[in-house]
C-alpha positions as CSV (number, residue, x, y, z in Angstrom):
1,X,0.0,0.0,0.0
2,X,1.6,3.1,-1.3
3,X,-0.6,5.6,0.5
4,X,-2.4,5.5,4.0
5,X,-6.1,6.3,3.7
6,X,-7.4,8.2,6.4
7,X,-10.6,10.5,7.2
8,X,-9.7,13.7,9.1
9,X,-12.3,15.5,11.3
10,X,-12.1,19.1,9.8
11,X,-15.0,20.5,11.9
12,X,-14.4,24.1,12.6
13,X,-10.5,23.5,11.8
14,X,-8.9,26.6,9.9
15,X,-8.2,25.4,6.4
16,X,-6.4,27.3,3.6
17,X,-7.1,27.5,-0.2
18,X,-4.8,29.5,-2.2
19,X,-6.6,30.4,-5.7
20,X,-10.0,31.4,-6.9
21,X,-10.8,29.6,-10.0
22,X,-13.1,26.6,-10.7
23,X,-10.6,24.1,-9.5
24,X,-10.3,26.1,-6.2
25,X,-14.0,26.1,-6.0
26,X,-14.3,22.2,-6.1
27,X,-11.5,21.8,-3.5
28,X,-13.3,24.3,-1.3
29,X,-16.5,22.8,-1.7
30,X,-15.3,19.4,-0.2
31,X,-13.7,21.4,2.9
32,X,-16.9,23.3,3.4
33,X,-18.9,19.9,3.3
34,X,-16.5,18.9,6.0
35,X,-17.2,21.7,8.1
36,X,-13.9,23.4,7.9
37,X,-13.4,27.3,8.7
38,X,-12.1,28.2,5.2
39,X,-9.7,31.1,4.1
40,X,-9.5,31.9,0.4
41,X,-6.4,34.0,-1.1
42,X,-6.8,35.2,-4.5
43,X,-7.1,38.5,-6.1
44,X,-10.1,37.3,-7.9
45,X,-12.9,34.8,-7.4
46,X,-15.0,32.8,-9.5
47,X,-18.7,33.6,-9.2
48,X,-19.4,30.4,-7.0
49,X,-16.6,31.2,-4.6
50,X,-17.5,35.1,-4.7
51,X,-21.0,34.2,-3.6
52,X,-19.8,32.1,-0.8
53,X,-17.4,34.9,0.4
54,X,-20.5,37.3,0.0
55,X,-22.8,35.0,2.5
56,X,-19.9,34.6,5.0
57,X,-19.2,31.0,4.3
58,X,-15.8,31.6,3.7
59,X,-13.0,34.4,4.7
60,X,-11.6,35.9,1.5
61,X,-8.2,37.8,1.3
62,X,-8.2,39.6,-2.0
63,X,-4.7,39.6,-2.7
64,X,-1.8,37.5,-3.7
65,X,-0.3,34.6,-1.6
66,X,2.5,35.5,1.1
67,X,4.5,33.1,3.2
68,X,3.2,34.3,6.5
69,X,-0.4,33.2,5.4
70,X,0.6,29.3,6.3
71,X,1.1,29.0,9.8
72,X,-2.1,28.5,12.0
73,X,-3.8,26.4,9.4
74,X,-4.5,22.6,9.7
75,X,-4.4,22.0,6.1
76,X,-3.4,23.7,2.8
77,X,-4.5,23.4,-0.7
78,X,-2.6,25.3,-3.5
79,X,-4.8,25.8,-6.4
80,X,-3.6,28.7,-8.4
81,X,-2.9,28.4,-12.0
82,X,0.9,29.0,-11.6
83,X,2.9,25.7,-11.1
84,X,5.9,27.6,-9.5
85,X,3.6,29.5,-6.9
86,X,2.0,26.2,-6.2
87,X,5.2,24.3,-5.4
88,X,6.3,27.2,-3.3
89,X,3.4,27.1,-1.3
90,X,3.6,23.2,-0.9
91,X,7.5,23.6,0.3
92,X,6.4,26.5,2.9
93,X,3.5,24.2,4.2
94,X,5.6,21.1,4.5
95,X,8.3,23.0,6.4
96,X,5.6,23.9,9.1
97,X,4.5,20.2,9.1
98,X,1.0,21.3,7.6
99,X,-0.6,18.9,5.1
100,X,-0.8,20.1,1.6
101,X,-2.4,19.1,-1.5
102,X,-1.3,20.7,-4.9
103,X,-3.8,20.6,-7.8
104,X,-2.7,18.6,-10.8
105,X,0.8,18.1,-9.3
106,X,0.6,14.9,-7.2
107,X,4.6,14.8,-6.6
108,X,4.4,18.0,-4.9
109,X,1.7,16.8,-2.5
110,X,2.0,15.6,1.2
111,X,-1.6,14.0,0.8
112,X,-4.1,13.5,-2.0
113,X,-7.7,14.1,-2.1
114,X,-9.5,11.1,-3.4
115,X,-12.6,10.8,-5.5
116,X,-15.5,10.4,-3.5
117,X,-18.9,8.8,-3.3
118,X,-21.0,10.8,-0.9
119,X,-23.6,9.0,1.2
120,X,-23.2,10.8,4.3
121,X,-22.3,9.6,6.8
122,X,-21.3,6.9,4.6
123,X,-18.2,8.2,2.6
124,X,-16.5,6.1,0.0
125,X,-12.9,7.4,-1.2
126,X,-11.2,6.0,-4.3
127,X,-7.4,6.7,-5.1
128,X,-5.1,5.3,-7.5
129,X,-2.1,6.7,-5.4
130,X,-0.7,9.1,-8.2
131,X,-1.3,6.5,-11.0
132,X,-4.4,7.9,-12.8
133,X,-6.7,10.3,-11.2
134,X,-9.1,9.6,-14.6
135,X,-9.4,6.0,-13.4
136,X,-10.1,7.0,-9.8
137,X,-13.0,9.1,-11.2
138,X,-14.2,6.2,-13.3
139,X,-14.3,3.8,-10.5
140,X,-16.2,6.4,-8.4
141,X,-18.5,6.8,-11.2
142,X,-19.2,2.8,-11.1
143,X,-19.4,2.8,-7.3
144,X,-22.2,5.6,-7.5
145,X,-24.5,3.2,-9.3
146,X,-23.9,0.4,-6.7
147,X,-24.1,2.5,-3.6
148,X,-28.0,3.8,-3.2
149,X,-28.6,6.9,-1.1
150,X,-30.3,4.7,1.2
151,X,-27.1,3.6,2.8
152,X,-26.9,7.2,4.4
153,X,-30.0,6.6,6.0
154,X,-29.1,3.4,7.2
155,X,-26.0,4.5,8.7
156,X,-27.9,7.3,10.6
157,X,-30.3,4.7,11.9
158,X,-27.1,2.6,13.1
159,X,-25.8,5.9,14.8
160,X,-28.8,6.5,16.7
161,X,-29.1,2.8,18.2
162,X,-25.3,2.3,18.6
163,X,-25.4,3.1,22.4
164,X,-28.7,1.1,23.1
165,X,-27.1,-1.9,21.5
166,X,-23.9,-1.7,23.3
167,X,-25.9,-1.5,26.5
168,X,-28.3,-4.4,25.5
169,X,-25.5,-6.8,24.7
170,X,-22.5,-7.2,26.7
171,X,-20.8,-9.7,24.4
172,X,-19.2,-8.3,21.1
173,X,-20.1,-11.6,19.2
174,X,-23.8,-10.9,20.2
175,X,-23.6,-7.3,19.2
176,X,-22.0,-8.4,15.9
177,X,-25.0,-10.8,15.1
178,X,-27.5,-8.0,16.0
179,X,-25.9,-5.9,13.6
180,X,-25.8,-8.5,10.9
181,X,-29.4,-9.4,11.3
182,X,-30.2,-5.5,11.1
183,X,-28.0,-4.8,8.2
184,X,-28.7,-7.9,6.2
185,X,-32.4,-8.2,6.8
186,X,-35.8,-6.6,6.9
187,X,-34.5,-3.4,8.7
188,X,-32.1,-2.6,6.0
189,X,-34.5,-3.3,3.2
190,X,-37.1,-1.1,4.5
191,X,-34.7,1.7,4.9
192,X,-33.8,1.4,1.5
193,X,-37.7,1.4,0.4
194,X,-38.2,4.6,2.4
195,X,-40.3,2.9,4.9
196,X,-38.4,4.5,7.9
197,X,-41.1,3.9,10.5
198,X,-41.2,0.3,9.9
199,X,-37.6,0.1,9.9
200,X,-37.5,1.8,13.4
201,X,-40.3,-0.7,14.8
202,X,-38.1,-3.6,13.6
203,X,-35.0,-2.6,15.0
204,X,-36.6,-2.1,18.6
205,X,-38.1,-5.5,18.3
206,X,-34.9,-7.0,17.6
207,X,-33.5,-5.0,20.6
208,X,-36.4,-6.3,22.9
209,X,-35.6,-10.2,21.6
210,X,-33.7,-12.6,23.9
211,X,-29.9,-13.0,22.9
212,X,-29.7,-15.9,20.7
213,X,-26.5,-17.2,22.7
214,X,-27.4,-20.9,21.8
215,X,-28.0,-20.0,18.1
216,X,-26.3,-22.4,15.6
217,X,-23.8,-20.8,13.1
218,X,-23.7,-21.8,9.7
219,X,-21.0,-23.0,7.0
220,X,-20.6,-21.4,3.7
221,X,-18.9,-23.8,1.4
222,X,-17.4,-21.6,-1.3
223,X,-15.5,-22.0,-4.4
224,X,-12.9,-19.5,-5.0
225,X,-12.1,-20.1,-8.5
226,X,-8.7,-20.5,-10.1
227,X,-7.1,-17.3,-8.6
228,X,-8.3,-14.6,-10.2
229,X,-10.5,-12.5,-7.9
230,X,-12.7,-11.2,-10.7
231,X,-14.0,-14.7,-11.3
232,X,-15.8,-15.0,-7.8
233,X,-19.4,-15.0,-7.9
234,X,-21.4,-12.1,-6.4
235,X,-22.8,-14.5,-3.8
236,X,-19.3,-15.7,-2.8
237,X,-18.1,-12.4,-2.3
238,X,-21.1,-11.5,0.0
239,X,-20.6,-14.4,2.1
240,X,-16.9,-13.9,2.3
241,X,-17.4,-10.7,3.9
242,X,-20.1,-11.9,6.4
243,X,-18.2,-14.9,7.8
244,X,-16.3,-14.4,11.0
245,X,-14.2,-17.4,10.7
246,X,-12.3,-18.3,7.5
247,X,-11.0,-22.0,7.0
248,X,-9.0,-21.8,3.7
249,X,-7.1,-24.2,1.5
250,X,-3.6,-23.9,0.0
251,X,-5.1,-23.2,-3.4
252,X,-6.8,-19.9,-2.4
253,X,-4.7,-17.0,-3.7
254,X,-3.9,-14.3,-1.4
255,X,-5.6,-11.5,-3.2
256,X,-9.1,-13.4,-2.7
257,X,-8.2,-14.1,0.9
258,X,-7.7,-10.5,1.4
259,X,-11.2,-10.0,0.3
260,X,-12.5,-11.7,3.5
261,X,-13.4,-9.6,6.6
262,X,-10.2,-7.9,8.1
263,X,-11.3,-9.1,11.6
264,X,-12.4,-12.7,10.7
265,X,-10.3,-15.6,12.3
266,X,-8.4,-17.2,9.6
267,X,-7.4,-21.0,9.9
268,X,-5.3,-22.6,7.3
269,X,-5.8,-26.2,6.5
270,X,-4.2,-26.7,3.4
271,X,-2.7,-29.8,1.8
272,X,0.2,-30.3,-0.5
273,X,2.1,-33.3,-1.6
274,X,3.5,-35.4,1.7
275,X,2.3,-32.7,3.9
276,X,-1.0,-31.7,5.4
277,X,-1.7,-29.1,7.8
278,X,-4.8,-30.9,8.9
279,X,-6.3,-34.2,8.0
280,X,-9.7,-34.2,6.1
281,X,-11.4,-35.7,8.8
282,X,-10.2,-33.2,11.3
283,X,-11.3,-30.4,8.9
284,X,-14.8,-31.7,8.6
285,X,-15.0,-31.9,12.6
286,X,-13.5,-28.3,12.8
287,X,-16.5,-26.9,10.5
288,X,-19.0,-28.6,12.6
289,X,-17.6,-27.5,15.8
290,X,-17.0,-23.9,14.8
291,X,-20.8,-23.7,13.5
292,X,-22.0,-25.2,16.9
293,X,-20.4,-22.5,18.7
294,X,-22.1,-20.0,16.7
295,X,-19.6,-19.0,14.2
296,X,-20.5,-18.1,10.5
297,X,-17.7,-20.2,9.0
298,X,-16.3,-19.6,5.5
299,X,-14.9,-22.6,4.0
300,X,-13.0,-21.3,1.1
301,X,-11.6,-23.8,-1.5
302,X,-9.8,-23.2,-4.6
303,X,-11.6,-24.0,-7.9
304,X,-15.3,-25.5,-7.2
305,X,-15.7,-27.4,-3.9
306,X,-17.6,-30.4,-5.6
307,X,-14.7,-31.0,-8.3
308,X,-11.8,-32.5,-6.8
309,X,-12.3,-30.4,-3.6
310,X,-13.9,-32.9,-1.0
311,X,-16.8,-30.6,-0.5
312,X,-19.1,-33.6,-0.5
313,X,-17.1,-35.1,2.4
314,X,-17.5,-31.9,4.6
315,X,-21.0,-31.2,4.1
316,X,-21.8,-35.1,4.7
317,X,-20.4,-34.5,8.3
318,X,-22.1,-31.0,8.6
319,X,-25.7,-32.7,7.6
320,X,-25.0,-35.7,10.0
321,X,-24.6,-33.2,12.9
322,X,-27.5,-30.8,12.0
323,X,-25.3,-27.9,11.1
324,X,-26.8,-25.6,8.4
325,X,-24.7,-24.9,5.3
326,X,-24.5,-23.4,1.9
327,X,-22.6,-24.4,-1.1
328,X,-21.6,-21.7,-3.5
329,X,-20.0,-23.1,-6.8
330,X,-16.9,-21.6,-8.1
331,X,-15.1,-21.7,-11.6
332,X,-13.2,-24.9,-11.6
333,X,-9.6,-25.0,-12.6
334,X,-10.1,-26.8,-15.9
335,X,-12.5,-24.3,-17.2
336,X,-10.5,-21.1,-15.7
337,X,-7.0,-22.4,-16.7
338,X,-8.3,-23.5,-20.3
339,X,-10.2,-20.2,-21.0
340,X,-7.3,-18.2,-20.0
341,X,-5.1,-20.2,-22.3
342,X,-7.1,-20.0,-25.4
343,X,-7.6,-24.0,-25.3
344,X,-11.6,-24.7,-25.5
345,X,-12.1,-28.0,-23.8
346,X,-14.7,-28.9,-26.4
347,X,-14.7,-28.1,-30.1
348,X,-16.7,-29.7,-32.6
349,X,-13.7,-30.1,-34.9
350,X,-11.4,-31.7,-32.2
351,X,-13.3,-32.8,-29.2
352,X,-16.8,-33.8,-28.7
353,X,-16.4,-34.7,-24.9
354,X,-14.2,-33.5,-21.8
355,X,-13.2,-35.6,-18.8
356,X,-11.8,-34.4,-15.6
357,X,-9.4,-36.9,-13.8
358,X,-7.2,-36.8,-10.9
359,X,-3.6,-37.4,-11.3
360,X,-2.8,-37.7,-7.7
361,X,-0.1,-40.4,-7.1
362,X,-0.9,-43.2,-4.5
363,X,1.8,-45.9,-3.7
364,X,3.4,-44.8,-7.3
365,X,0.6,-45.5,-9.3
366,X,-2.4,-43.7,-10.7
367,X,-5.5,-46.0,-10.7
368,X,-7.7,-44.7,-13.8
369,X,-9.7,-46.2,-16.8
370,X,-6.8,-45.8,-19.3
371,X,-8.6,-47.3,-22.1
372,X,-11.4,-44.7,-21.8
373,X,-9.0,-41.9,-21.3
374,X,-7.2,-43.1,-24.5
375,X,-10.1,-42.7,-27.0
376,X,-9.9,-40.3,-29.6
377,X,-12.1,-37.0,-30.2
378,X,-12.0,-36.0,-26.5
379,X,-10.2,-33.8,-24.2
380,X,-8.7,-35.2,-20.8
381,X,-7.9,-32.7,-17.9
382,X,-5.7,-34.1,-15.2
383,X,-5.9,-32.2,-11.8
384,X,-3.0,-32.7,-9.4
385,X,-0.9,-34.5,-12.0
386,X,2.5,-32.7,-12.1
387,X,4.4,-35.0,-10.0
388,X,2.7,-38.1,-12.0
389,X,3.2,-36.7,-15.5
390,X,5.8,-39.4,-16.6
391,X,3.3,-41.9,-15.4
392,X,0.3,-40.4,-17.1
393,X,2.3,-40.2,-20.3
394,X,3.5,-43.7,-20.1
395,X,-0.1,-45.2,-19.5
396,X,-1.4,-43.2,-22.4
397,X,1.2,-44.3,-24.9
398,X,0.5,-47.8,-23.6
399,X,-3.1,-47.7,-24.5
400,X,-2.4,-46.3,-27.8
401,X,-2.0,-42.4,-27.7
402,X,0.6,-41.2,-30.2
403,X,3.6,-39.2,-29.1
404,X,2.3,-36.4,-31.4
405,X,-0.8,-36.1,-29.3
406,X,-0.9,-32.1,-28.1
407,X,-0.4,-31.6,-24.2
408,X,-0.4,-28.4,-22.3
409,X,0.4,-27.7,-18.9
410,X,-0.8,-24.5,-17.3
411,X,0.9,-23.2,-14.4
412,X,-1.1,-21.2,-11.6
413,X,-3.9,-20.4,-14.2
414,X,-5.6,-17.1,-14.3
415,X,-3.0,-15.6,-11.8
416,X,0.1,-13.1,-12.4
417,X,2.1,-16.0,-12.7
418,X,-0.1,-17.9,-15.2
419,X,2.1,-19.7,-18.0
420,X,1.5,-22.3,-20.6
421,X,3.8,-25.2,-21.5
422,X,2.7,-26.6,-24.9
423,X,4.1,-29.5,-26.4
424,X,3.2,-33.2,-27.2
425,X,3.4,-36.5,-25.3
426,X,6.7,-36.9,-26.9
427,X,8.2,-33.7,-25.9
428,X,6.5,-32.3,-23.0
429,X,9.0,-34.1,-20.2
430,X,12.0,-32.9,-21.8
431,X,10.7,-29.4,-21.9
432,X,9.8,-29.5,-18.3
433,X,13.1,-30.8,-17.3
434,X,14.7,-27.7,-18.9
435,X,12.0,-25.2,-17.6
436,X,10.2,-26.7,-14.4
437,X,6.8,-25.1,-13.7
438,X,5.5,-24.1,-10.3
439,X,2.6,-25.9,-8.9
440,X,-0.3,-25.9,-8.9
441,X,-0.2,-27.1,-12.6
442,X,-3.0,-28.4,-14.5
443,X,-2.5,-30.8,-17.5
444,X,-4.8,-30.9,-20.6
445,X,-4.5,-33.9,-23.3
446,X,-6.2,-33.5,-26.5
447,X,-6.2,-32.0,-30.1
448,X,-7.9,-28.7,-28.7
449,X,-4.4,-27.8,-27.4
450,X,-3.4,-27.0,-31.1
451,X,-5.6,-24.0,-30.8
452,X,-3.6,-22.3,-28.1
453,X,-1.2,-20.5,-30.2
454,X,-4.1,-18.9,-32.3
455,X,-6.5,-18.3,-29.6
456,X,-4.1,-17.4,-26.5
457,X,-5.4,-14.0,-25.4
458,X,-4.3,-13.6,-21.7
459,X,-1.1,-11.7,-20.9
460,X,-0.6,-11.9,-17.3
461,X,0.7,-8.7,-15.8
462,X,4.2,-10.0,-14.9
463,X,4.7,-10.9,-18.6
464,X,3.6,-7.7,-20.3
465,X,6.5,-5.5,-21.1
466,X,5.9,-1.8,-20.7
467,X,6.1,0.0,-24.1
468,X,9.1,2.4,-24.7
469,X,8.8,5.8,-23.7
470,X,8.5,8.4,-26.4
C-alpha cells in the first residue's frame, strides 16, 4: 500500500485554499461540506466562490499569497494557475508540518484528495495513488450506481441505536450478530424502500428479543475459483464478507483471501504433497464445531468445492450433525485455466467430450480407466498431476495414444504467474526438465491444445513488457 487512507475531522478547523478559479471552488466545496473554517486567498474569485464569500461561508483575502499566510492552518490546498507558486506554497506548508495538496501536481503533495462517493455519513474514497486520477473518477462513477442513497439513512439509523445496542448486549459477538441481522435483513430493506417508520419498529423489536446465545452458526462452502479474484461470484463475495471465521486451502490466492473480513479469524488447513496441515476428517469436524459454537464459517476452497475439492465429504459431516450450510460453486480450475490459455475444452472439429480426472499418485500408481482416457475426439484434464506426469504419459502411450498428441500444462492459471507449456506426449517431459513449472499446474491432453497458439489472449501482468517511452 503506497498511501495510507485516512479520514480527517475538519469540523471548525482552519483551512486555507490559495486560488480563486473553478478548481479552487471544487476543493473548497469539499472542505466546506466537511465543516472546515475556510480562508481563500486570491485577487479574484469565480462566481461560485464570490457568492460564498459574500454570504460569509468563507473568509476572502483579495490579494496574492504571502509566506506568512501558512502558519496556523490545519490543512492547505494550492490551487492557483501557476505551477511555481503552487510548489512554493507546498514547500512552505511542509516546512511547517502542515498537510498540503497541490492541484494537478501529485508529486508536490503530502496528501492526495480522493474521488468521493458521498452517502453521508457513509463516505467512499477512491484513489489510484498518483497513477491515474481519471481511473479513480471512473471507479467512483461505477460505485455511484452500486451504492444507493439509502445507505446514508441506514448509517444514521445505526448511529442512533449504537449506544442502546452496546448497553443491551455485553458480548461483542452478540452485538455483531445483532447488527448483521439489522444490516442484512428486513430493517435495511425497509430503509432502502423509504419505509423508515417500519424500520424503526423492527430494530426496536430486535433489541427487545432474547440474545440467541445458543443459536447455531452456519458454514458457507465457497468455491474461490482458479485464482483471479474477478472470477468470484457475487454471492461468494457477499458471504466472504459476512463470515467471522475463514477456513481456507493452499490453493486460495492471497488477493482472494484478502477480500474476506479483516477481523475474521483465519485457519489454514491446506494440503500439499507429503504434508497436510490438517487431516480431512479433522477439517470436517472443525467446521461442525465452529458452527455449533455460533460462528458463521467460510470454508474457502480453490476452484469448485465439488470438483476434486472434497466438498461432499465436508457437508456430509455437517448434515449428519445438523449444522446448516450453503454451497456456492466456483469456476473449476479446468475451465478457468483452459479459457485463460485459449484452449476450448470442447470443439466440434477436435473434441466432442471432456473428462476431468485426478492425477494424484498413490503408492507410485495412478488408478484410472486408461482405455477410456485414450479414446480419440476427447479432451482429458488431469488435476494434481504434475508429479505423476511421466506415469500419465506412459499409461496413455501403452493404450495407443500417439507421441504427437498435443499436451499443455497450465501453471497457476488465471493469476499473474499464469504460464502455458505446450508440447506433445513425446516432448513435454524434456521441456519441463529444462524449465520446470511451479505448482499448482493443470494438464490438458487433446487435439484442442493445437488452438492455443491461435486463440491465446491472456497476458499476465508479470509478462507484459512496458512500451518504450516516446
